[in-house]
KOLGU-4560 file (N, C-alpha, C; in nm, 3 decimals, padded with zeros to 5 digits):
<recs>
<n_xx: -01.703 n_yy: 03.073 n_zz: -03.146 ca_xx: -01.563 ca_yy: 03.112 ca_zz: -03.133 c_xx: -01.505 c_yy: 03.074 c_zz: -02.997 mol: A seq: 1 type: UNK>
<n_xx: -01.589 n_yy: 03.044 n_zz: -02.900 ca_xx: -01.540 ca_yy: 03.009 ca_zz: -02.768 c_xx: -01.519 c_yy: 02.859 c_zz: -02.750 mol: A seq: 2 type: UNK>
<n_xx: -01.545 n_yy: 02.781 n_zz: -02.854 ca_xx: -01.532 ca_yy: 02.636 ca_zz: -02.839 c_xx: -01.384 c_yy: 02.597 c_zz: -02.827 mol: A seq: 3 type: UNK>
<n_xx: -01.362 n_yy: 02.478 n_zz: -02.773 ca_xx: -01.225 ca_yy: 02.430 ca_zz: -02.753 c_xx: -01.149 c_yy: 02.416 c_zz: -02.885 mol: A seq: 4 type: UNK>
<n_xx: -01.219 n_yy: 02.379 n_zz: -02.989 ca_xx: -01.154 ca_yy: 02.361 ca_zz: -03.120 c_xx: -01.094 c_yy: 02.493 c_zz: -03.166 mol: A seq: 5 type: UNK>
<n_xx: -01.172 n_yy: 02.601 n_zz: -03.157 ca_xx: -01.122 ca_yy: 02.731 ca_zz: -03.201 c_xx: -01.010 c_yy: 02.780 c_zz: -03.109 mol: A seq: 6 type: UNK>
<n_xx: -01.024 n_yy: 02.756 n_zz: -02.979 ca_xx: -00.919 ca_yy: 02.796 ca_zz: -02.886 c_xx: -00.788 c_yy: 02.726 c_zz: -02.919 mol: A seq: 7 type: UNK>
<n_xx: -00.796 n_yy: 02.598 n_zz: -02.948 ca_xx: -00.678 ca_yy: 02.521 ca_zz: -02.984 c_xx: -00.619 c_yy: 02.572 c_zz: -03.117 mol: A seq: 8 type: UNK>
<n_xx: -00.705 n_yy: 02.606 n_zz: -03.210 ca_xx: -00.660 ca_yy: 02.661 ca_zz: -03.339 c_xx: -00.583 c_yy: 02.791 c_zz: -03.318 mol: A seq: 9 type: UNK>
<n_xx: -00.635 n_yy: 02.879 n_zz: -03.234 ca_xx: -00.568 ca_yy: 03.007 ca_zz: -03.207 c_xx: -00.435 c_yy: 02.984 c_zz: -03.135 mol: A seq: 10 type: UNK>
<n_xx: -00.428 n_yy: 02.885 n_zz: -03.048 ca_xx: -00.302 ca_yy: 02.853 ca_zz: -02.981 c_xx: -00.197 c_yy: 02.805 c_zz: -03.082 mol: A seq: 11 type: UNK>
<n_xx: -00.240 n_yy: 02.719 n_zz: -03.173 ca_xx: -00.148 ca_yy: 02.670 ca_zz: -03.276 c_xx: -00.102 c_yy: 02.784 c_zz: -03.367 mol: A seq: 12 type: UNK>
<n_xx: -00.194 n_yy: 02.873 n_zz: -03.398 ca_xx: -00.160 ca_yy: 02.987 ca_zz: -03.483 c_xx: -00.055 c_yy: 03.074 c_zz: -03.413 mol: A seq: 13 type: UNK>
<n_xx: -00.073 n_yy: 03.094 n_zz: -03.283 ca_xx: 00.025 ca_yy: 03.174 ca_zz: -03.206 c_xx: 00.160 c_yy: 03.104 c_zz: -03.203 mol: A seq: 14 type: UNK>
<n_xx: 00.159 n_yy: 02.972 n_zz: -03.191 ca_xx: 00.283 ca_yy: 02.894 ca_zz: -03.188 c_xx: 00.358 c_yy: 02.906 c_zz: -03.320 mol: A seq: 15 type: UNK>
<n_xx: 00.283 n_yy: 02.899 n_zz: -03.430 ca_xx: 00.346 ca_yy: 02.906 ca_zz: -03.563 c_xx: 00.409 c_yy: 03.043 c_zz: -03.586 mol: A seq: 16 type: UNK>
<n_xx: 00.352 n_yy: 03.146 n_zz: -03.528 ca_xx: 00.403 ca_yy: 03.282 ca_zz: -03.549 c_xx: 00.532 c_yy: 03.307 c_zz: -03.472 mol: A seq: 17 type: UNK>
<n_xx: 00.567 n_yy: 03.220 n_zz: -03.377 ca_xx: 00.689 ca_yy: 03.240 ca_zz: -03.298 c_xx: 00.811 c_yy: 03.216 c_zz: -03.385 mol: A seq: 18 type: UNK>
<n_xx: 00.919 n_yy: 03.289 n_zz: -03.354 ca_xx: 01.044 ca_yy: 03.264 ca_zz: -03.425 c_xx: 01.105 c_yy: 03.135 c_zz: -03.370 mol: A seq: 19 type: UNK>
<n_xx: 01.203 n_yy: 03.081 n_zz: -03.441 ca_xx: 01.260 ca_yy: 02.950 ca_zz: -03.407 c_xx: 01.310 c_yy: 02.946 c_zz: -03.262 mol: A seq: 20 type: UNK>
<n_xx: 01.379 n_yy: 03.048 n_zz: -03.218 ca_xx: 01.432 ca_yy: 03.052 ca_zz: -03.081 c_xx: 01.319 c_yy: 03.052 c_zz: -02.978 mol: A seq: 21 type: UNK>
<n_xx: 01.215 n_yy: 03.130 n_zz: -03.003 ca_xx: 01.100 ca_yy: 03.135 ca_zz: -02.911 c_xx: 01.028 c_yy: 03.000 c_zz: -02.907 mol: A seq: 22 type: UNK>
<n_xx: 01.018 n_yy: 02.936 n_zz: -03.024 ca_xx: 00.954 ca_yy: 02.803 ca_zz: -03.030 c_xx: 01.033 c_yy: 02.702 c_zz: -02.948 mol: A seq: 23 type: UNK>
<n_xx: 01.164 n_yy: 02.709 n_zz: -02.962 ca_xx: 01.250 ca_yy: 02.617 ca_zz: -02.886 c_xx: 01.231 c_yy: 02.640 c_zz: -02.736 mol: A seq: 24 type: UNK>
<n_xx: 01.232 n_yy: 02.765 n_zz: -02.694 ca_xx: 01.213 ca_yy: 02.797 ca_zz: -02.553 c_xx: 01.074 c_yy: 02.751 c_zz: -02.506 mol: A seq: 25 type: UNK>
<n_xx: 00.974 n_yy: 02.771 n_zz: -02.589 ca_xx: 00.838 ca_yy: 02.728 ca_zz: -02.554 c_xx: 00.832 c_yy: 02.575 c_zz: -02.541 mol: A seq: 26 type: UNK>
<n_xx: 00.894 n_yy: 02.506 n_zz: -02.636 ca_xx: 00.895 ca_yy: 02.359 ca_zz: -02.631 c_xx: 00.965 c_yy: 02.308 c_zz: -02.505 mol: A seq: 27 type: UNK>
<n_xx: 01.077 n_yy: 02.370 n_zz: -02.470 ca_xx: 01.149 ca_yy: 02.330 ca_zz: -02.348 c_xx: 01.063 c_yy: 02.355 c_zz: -02.225 mol: A seq: 28 type: UNK>
<n_xx: 00.999 n_yy: 02.471 n_zz: -02.224 ca_xx: 00.910 ca_yy: 02.503 ca_zz: -02.111 c_xx: 00.796 c_yy: 02.403 c_zz: -02.100 mol: A seq: 29 type: UNK>
<n_xx: 00.737 n_yy: 02.371 n_zz: -02.214 ca_xx: 00.626 ca_yy: 02.275 ca_zz: -02.216 c_xx: 00.674 c_yy: 02.136 c_zz: -02.171 mol: A seq: 30 type: UNK>
<n_xx: 00.793 n_yy: 02.096 n_zz: -02.216 ca_xx: 00.848 ca_yy: 01.966 ca_zz: -02.175 c_xx: 00.871 c_yy: 01.964 c_zz: -02.024 mol: A seq: 31 type: UNK>
<n_xx: 00.925 n_yy: 02.070 n_zz: -01.968 ca_xx: 00.947 ca_yy: 02.078 ca_zz: -01.823 c_xx: 00.815 c_yy: 02.068 c_zz: -01.747 mol: A seq: 32 type: UNK>
<n_xx: 00.714 n_yy: 02.134 n_zz: -01.801 ca_xx: 00.581 ca_yy: 02.128 ca_zz: -01.738 c_xx: 00.530 c_yy: 01.983 c_zz: -01.739 mol: A seq: 33 type: UNK>
<n_xx: 00.542 n_yy: 01.916 n_zz: -01.852 ca_xx: 00.496 ca_yy: 01.777 ca_zz: -01.863 c_xx: 00.577 c_yy: 01.685 c_zz: -01.772 mol: A seq: 34 type: UNK>
<n_xx: 00.710 n_yy: 01.709 n_zz: -01.766 ca_xx: 00.795 ca_yy: 01.629 ca_zz: -01.679 c_xx: 00.755 c_yy: 01.647 c_zz: -01.532 mol: A seq: 35 type: UNK>
<n_xx: 00.731 n_yy: 01.773 n_zz: -01.493 ca_xx: 00.691 ca_yy: 01.800 ca_zz: -01.354 c_xx: 00.558 c_yy: 01.731 c_zz: -01.323 mol: A seq: 36 type: UNK>
<n_xx: 00.466 n_yy: 01.734 n_zz: -01.417 ca_xx: 00.336 ca_yy: 01.668 ca_zz: -01.398 c_xx: 00.353 c_yy: 01.516 c_zz: -01.388 mol: A seq: 37 type: UNK>
<n_xx: 00.441 n_yy: 01.460 n_zz: -01.470 ca_xx: 00.466 ca_yy: 01.316 ca_zz: -01.465 c_xx: 00.528 c_yy: 01.276 c_zz: -01.331 mol: A seq: 38 type: UNK>
<n_xx: 00.622 n_yy: 01.357 n_zz: -01.283 ca_xx: 00.684 ca_yy: 01.329 ca_zz: -01.153 c_xx: 00.580 c_yy: 01.336 c_zz: -01.042 mol: A seq: 39 type: UNK>
<n_xx: 00.494 n_yy: 01.437 n_zz: -01.046 ca_xx: 00.390 ca_yy: 01.453 ca_zz: -00.945 c_xx: 00.296 c_yy: 01.332 c_zz: -00.945 mol: A seq: 40 type: UNK>
<n_xx: 00.256 n_yy: 01.289 n_zz: -01.065 ca_xx: 00.166 ca_yy: 01.174 ca_zz: -01.075 c_xx: 00.235 c_yy: 01.048 c_zz: -01.026 mol: A seq: 41 type: UNK>
<n_xx: 00.364 n_yy: 01.033 n_zz: -01.056 ca_xx: 00.441 ca_yy: 00.916 ca_zz: -01.010 c_xx: 00.449 c_yy: 00.917 c_zz: -00.857 mol: A seq: 42 type: UNK>
<n_xx: 00.474 n_yy: 01.033 n_zz: -00.798 ca_xx: 00.482 ca_yy: 01.044 ca_zz: -00.652 c_xx: 00.348 c_yy: 01.009 c_zz: -00.588 mol: A seq: 43 type: UNK>
<n_xx: 00.240 n_yy: 01.056 n_zz: -00.648 ca_xx: 00.107 ca_yy: 01.023 ca_zz: -00.596 c_xx: 00.084 c_yy: 00.873 c_zz: -00.602 mol: A seq: 44 type: UNK>
<n_xx: 00.127 n_yy: 00.811 n_zz: -00.711 ca_xx: 00.114 ca_yy: 00.666 ca_zz: -00.725 c_xx: 00.195 c_yy: 00.594 c_zz: -00.618 mol: A seq: 45 type: UNK>
<n_xx: 00.317 n_yy: 00.641 n_zz: -00.593 ca_xx: 00.400 ca_yy: 00.580 ca_zz: -00.490 c_xx: 00.338 c_yy: 00.597 c_zz: -00.352 mol: A seq: 46 type: UNK>
<n_xx: 00.281 n_yy: 00.716 n_zz: -00.326 ca_xx: 00.217 ca_yy: 00.739 ca_zz: -00.197 c_xx: 00.098 c_yy: 00.645 c_zz: -00.178 mol: A seq: 47 type: UNK>
<n_xx: 00.021 n_yy: 00.625 n_zz: -00.284 ca_xx: -00.093 ca_yy: 00.533 ca_zz: -00.275 c_xx: -00.045 c_yy: 00.391 c_zz: -00.250 mol: A seq: 48 type: UNK>
<n_xx: 00.062 n_yy: 00.350 n_zz: -00.319 ca_xx: 00.118 ca_yy: 00.216 ca_zz: -00.298 c_xx: 00.169 c_yy: 00.201 c_zz: -00.156 mol: A seq: 49 type: UNK>
<n_xx: 00.233 n_yy: 00.305 n_zz: -00.103 ca_xx: 00.285 ca_yy: 00.301 ca_zz: 00.033 c_xx: 00.171 c_yy: 00.290 c_zz: 00.133 mol: A seq: 50 type: UNK>
<n_xx: 00.067 n_yy: 00.368 n_zz: 00.113 ca_xx: -00.049 ca_yy: 00.361 ca_zz: 00.202 c_xx: -00.112 c_yy: 00.223 c_zz: 00.199 mol: A seq: 51 type: UNK>
<n_xx: -00.122 n_yy: 00.164 n_zz: 00.081 ca_xx: -00.179 ca_yy: 00.029 ca_zz: 00.068 c_xx: -00.090 c_yy: -00.073 c_zz: 00.137 mol: A seq: 52 type: UNK>
<n_xx: 00.042 n_yy: -00.058 n_zz: 00.122 ca_xx: 00.134 ca_yy: -00.150 ca_zz: 00.188 c_xx: 00.124 c_yy: -00.139 c_zz: 00.339 mol: A seq: 53 type: UNK>
<n_xx: 00.108 n_yy: -00.018 n_zz: 00.388 ca_xx: 00.093 ca_yy: 00.002 ca_zz: 00.533 c_xx: -00.036 c_yy: -00.062 c_zz: 00.581 mol: A seq: 54 type: UNK>
<n_xx: -00.145 n_yy: -00.044 n_zz: 00.507 ca_xx: -00.273 ca_yy: -00.107 ca_zz: 00.545 c_xx: -00.259 c_yy: -00.259 c_zz: 00.547 mol: A seq: 55 type: UNK>
<n_xx: -00.194 n_yy: -00.314 n_zz: 00.446 ca_xx: -00.175 ca_yy: -00.460 ca_zz: 00.440 c_xx: -00.089 c_yy: -00.509 c_zz: 00.556 mol: A seq: 56 type: UNK>
<n_xx: 00.016 n_yy: -00.432 n_zz: 00.590 ca_xx: 00.104 ca_yy: -00.471 ca_zz: 00.701 c_xx: 00.028 c_yy: -00.470 c_zz: 00.833 mol: A seq: 57 type: UNK>
<n_xx: -00.055 n_yy: -00.367 n_zz: 00.853 ca_xx: -00.134 ca_yy: -00.360 ca_zz: 00.976 c_xx: -00.233 c_yy: -00.476 c_zz: 00.982 mol: A seq: 58 type: UNK>
<n_xx: -00.293 n_yy: -00.506 n_zz: 00.869 ca_xx: -00.388 ca_yy: -00.618 ca_zz: 00.862 c_xx: -00.317 c_yy: -00.750 c_zz: 00.894 mol: A seq: 59 type: UNK>
<n_xx: -00.198 n_yy: -00.769 n_zz: 00.838 ca_xx: -00.121 ca_yy: -00.890 ca_zz: 00.864 c_xx: -00.078 c_yy: -00.898 c_zz: 01.010 mol: A seq: 60 type: UNK>
<n_xx: -00.044 n_yy: -00.782 n_zz: 01.067 ca_xx: -00.005 ca_yy: -00.779 ca_zz: 01.208 c_xx: -00.121 c_yy: -00.818 c_zz: 01.298 mol: A seq: 61 type: UNK>
<n_xx: -00.240 n_yy: -00.766 n_zz: 01.270 ca_xx: -00.359 ca_yy: -00.803 ca_zz: 01.347 c_xx: -00.387 c_yy: -00.952 c_zz: 01.336 mol: A seq: 62 type: UNK>
<n_xx: -00.375 n_yy: -01.005 n_zz: 01.215 ca_xx: -00.399 ca_yy: -01.148 ca_zz: 01.195 c_xx: -00.296 c_yy: -01.231 c_zz: 01.269 mol: A seq: 63 type: UNK>
<n_xx: -00.170 n_yy: -01.187 n_zz: 01.267 ca_xx: -00.064 ca_yy: -01.260 ca_zz: 01.338 c_xx: -00.090 c_yy: -01.259 c_zz: 01.488 mol: A seq: 64 type: UNK>
<n_xx: -00.135 n_yy: -01.144 n_zz: 01.541 ca_xx: -00.168 ca_yy: -01.137 ca_zz: 01.684 c_xx: -00.283 c_yy: -01.231 c_zz: 01.716 mol: A seq: 65 type: UNK>
<n_xx: -00.385 n_yy: -01.234 n_zz: 01.629 ca_xx: -00.499 ca_yy: -01.320 ca_zz: 01.652 c_xx: -00.456 c_yy: -01.466 c_zz: 01.652 mol: A seq: 66 type: UNK>
<n_xx: -00.373 n_yy: -01.502 n_zz: 01.555 ca_xx: -00.324 ca_yy: -01.639 ca_zz: 01.547 c_xx: -00.238 c_yy: -01.672 c_zz: 01.668 mol: A seq: 67 type: UNK>
<n_xx: -00.157 n_yy: -01.576 n_zz: 01.711 ca_xx: -00.070 ca_yy: -01.596 ca_zz: 01.826 c_xx: -00.153 c_yy: -01.619 c_zz: 01.952 mol: A seq: 68 type: UNK>
<n_xx: -00.256 n_yy: -01.540 n_zz: 01.971 ca_xx: -00.343 ca_yy: -01.554 ca_zz: 02.088 c_xx: -00.413 c_yy: -01.689 c_zz: 02.084 mol: A seq: 69 type: UNK>
<n_xx: -00.462 n_yy: -01.726 n_zz: 01.966 ca_xx: -00.529 ca_yy: -01.856 ca_zz: 01.951 c_xx: -00.432 c_yy: -01.969 c_zz: 01.982 mol: A seq: 70 type: UNK>
<n_xx: -00.308 n_yy: -01.958 n_zz: 01.935 ca_xx: -00.208 ca_yy: -02.061 ca_zz: 01.960 c_xx: -00.176 c_yy: -02.069 c_zz: 02.110 mol: A seq: 71 type: UNK>
<n_xx: -00.168 n_yy: -01.954 n_zz: 02.177 ca_xx: -00.142 ca_yy: -01.953 ca_zz: 02.321 c_xx: -00.255 c_yy: -02.022 c_zz: 02.397 mol: A seq: 72 type: UNK>
<n_xx: -00.378 n_yy: -01.989 n_zz: 02.360 ca_xx: -00.493 ca_yy: -02.050 ca_zz: 02.427 c_xx: -00.492 c_yy: -02.201 c_zz: 02.405 mol: A seq: 73 type: UNK>
<n_xx: -00.465 n_yy: -02.242 n_zz: 02.282 ca_xx: -00.460 ca_yy: -02.385 ca_zz: 02.252 c_xx: -00.346 c_yy: -02.452 c_zz: 02.329 mol: A seq: 74 type: UNK>
<n_xx: -00.232 n_yy: -02.384 n_zz: 02.338 ca_xx: -00.118 ca_yy: -02.438 ca_zz: 02.412 c_xx: -00.149 c_yy: -02.453 c_zz: 02.560 mol: A seq: 75 type: UNK>
<n_xx: -00.215 n_yy: -02.353 n_zz: 02.616 ca_xx: -00.254 ca_yy: -02.360 ca_zz: 02.757 c_xx: -00.353 c_yy: -02.474 c_zz: 02.779 mol: A seq: 76 type: UNK>
<n_xx: -00.449 n_yy: -02.485 n_zz: 02.689 ca_xx: -00.548 ca_yy: -02.592 ca_zz: 02.702 c_xx: -00.480 c_yy: -02.729 c_zz: 02.691 mol: A seq: 77 type: UNK>
<n_xx: -00.388 n_yy: -02.742 n_zz: 02.599 ca_xx: -00.318 ca_yy: -02.869 ca_zz: 02.584 c_xx: -00.234 c_yy: -02.900 c_zz: 02.708 mol: A seq: 78 type: UNK>
<n_xx: -00.170 n_yy: -02.797 n_zz: 02.762 ca_xx: -00.091 ca_yy: -02.815 ca_zz: 02.885 c_xx: -00.179 c_yy: -02.858 c_zz: 03.002 mol: A seq: 79 type: UNK>
<n_xx: -00.294 n_yy: -02.796 n_zz: 03.015 ca_xx: -00.388 ca_yy: -02.834 ca_zz: 03.121 c_xx: -00.436 c_yy: -02.978 c_zz: 03.103 mol: A seq: 80 type: UNK>
<n_xx: -00.460 n_yy: -03.016 n_zz: 02.978 ca_xx: -00.504 ca_yy: -03.153 ca_zz: 02.948 c_xx: -00.395 c_yy: -03.253 c_zz: 02.989 mol: A seq: 81 type: UNK>
<n_xx: -00.271 n_yy: -03.224 n_zz: 02.951 ca_xx: -00.160 ca_yy: -03.313 ca_zz: 02.986 c_xx: -00.142 c_yy: -03.321 c_zz: 03.137 mol: A seq: 82 type: UNK>
<n_xx: -00.155 n_yy: -03.207 n_zz: 03.203 ca_xx: -00.142 ca_yy: -03.204 ca_zz: 03.349 c_xx: -00.252 c_yy: -03.290 c_zz: 03.414 mol: A seq: 83 type: UNK>
<n_xx: -00.373 n_yy: -03.280 n_zz: 03.361 ca_xx: -00.484 ca_yy: -03.360 ca_zz: 03.414 c_xx: -00.458 c_yy: -03.509 c_zz: 03.391 mol: A seq: 84 type: UNK>
<n_xx: -00.405 n_yy: -03.547 n_zz: 03.276 ca_xx: -00.374 ca_yy: -03.686 ca_zz: 03.247 c_xx: -00.266 c_yy: -03.736 c_zz: 03.343 mol: A seq: 85 type: UNK>
<n_xx: -00.161 n_yy: -03.656 n_zz: 03.362 ca_xx: -00.054 ca_yy: -03.695 ca_zz: 03.455 c_xx: -00.107 c_yy: -03.713 c_zz: 03.596 mol: A seq: 86 type: UNK>
<n_xx: -00.193 n_yy: -03.621 n_zz: 03.637 ca_xx: -00.252 ca_yy: -03.631 ca_zz: 03.771 c_xx: -00.336 c_yy: -03.758 c_zz: 03.781 mol: A seq: 87 type: UNK>
<n_xx: -00.415 n_yy: -03.786 n_zz: 03.680 ca_xx: -00.498 ca_yy: -03.906 ca_zz: 03.681 c_xx: -00.411 c_yy: -04.031 c_zz: 03.685 mol: A seq: 88 type: UNK>
<n_xx: -00.302 n_yy: -04.035 n_zz: 03.609 ca_xx: -00.213 ca_yy: -04.150 ca_zz: 03.610 c_xx: -00.146 c_yy: -04.167 c_zz: 03.746 mol: A seq: 89 type: UNK>
<n_xx: -00.106 n_yy: -04.057 n_zz: 03.810 ca_xx: -00.047 ca_yy: -04.066 ca_zz: 03.943 c_xx: -00.148 c_yy: -04.120 c_zz: 04.043 mol: A seq: 90 type: UNK>
<n_xx: -00.272 n_yy: -04.070 n_zz: 04.032 ca_xx: -00.376 ca_yy: -04.118 ca_zz: 04.125 c_xx: -00.404 c_yy: -04.268 c_zz: 04.101 mol: A seq: 91 type: UNK>
<n_xx: -00.404 n_yy: -04.306 n_zz: 03.974 ca_xx: -00.427 ca_yy: -04.446 ca_zz: 03.941 c_xx: -00.316 c_yy: -04.534 c_zz: 03.999 mol: A seq: 92 type: UNK>
<n_xx: -00.191 n_yy: -04.490 n_zz: 03.986 ca_xx: -00.080 ca_yy: -04.566 ca_zz: 04.043 c_xx: -00.089 c_yy: -04.570 c_zz: 04.196 mol: A seq: 93 type: UNK>
<n_xx: -00.127 n_yy: -04.461 n_zz: 04.256 ca_xx: -00.138 ca_yy: -04.453 ca_zz: 04.401 c_xx: -00.245 c_yy: -04.545 c_zz: 04.454 mol: A seq: 94 type: UNK>
<n_xx: -00.358 n_yy: -04.553 n_zz: 04.380 ca_xx: -00.468 ca_yy: -04.640 ca_zz: 04.422 c_xx: -00.428 c_yy: -04.786 c_zz: 04.413 mol: A seq: 95 type: UNK>
<n_xx: -00.353 n_yy: -04.823 n_zz: 04.313 ca_xx: -00.314 ca_yy: -04.963 ca_zz: 04.294 c_xx: -00.196 c_yy: -05.004 c_zz: 04.380 mol: A seq: 96 type: UNK>
<n_xx: -00.135 n_yy: -04.916 n_zz: 04.453 ca_xx: -00.023 ca_yy: -04.953 ca_zz: 04.540 c_xx: -00.071 c_yy: -05.014 c_zz: 04.664 mol: A seq: 97 type: UNK>
</recs>
């Protein structure tokens, strides 16, 4: 008698015994409960999506910083290389004068 099947049967029996007005009120109450649960689940889903988006944004920001630092280092190295070439060309011209 304690199984879920019997419990559900007794609930249905209680529902059937309600008068039409009580049934309507019960149905409205049950619908509101389901709606509130659906809204809560939707909000949880949105919160999870927001958290994931924040994690992705932070990850992208770190990658952008890494790329930016790498680009700066490469730019500095290229600038130093060009400066060395210019210096060598000036010295070469000076020697041949």
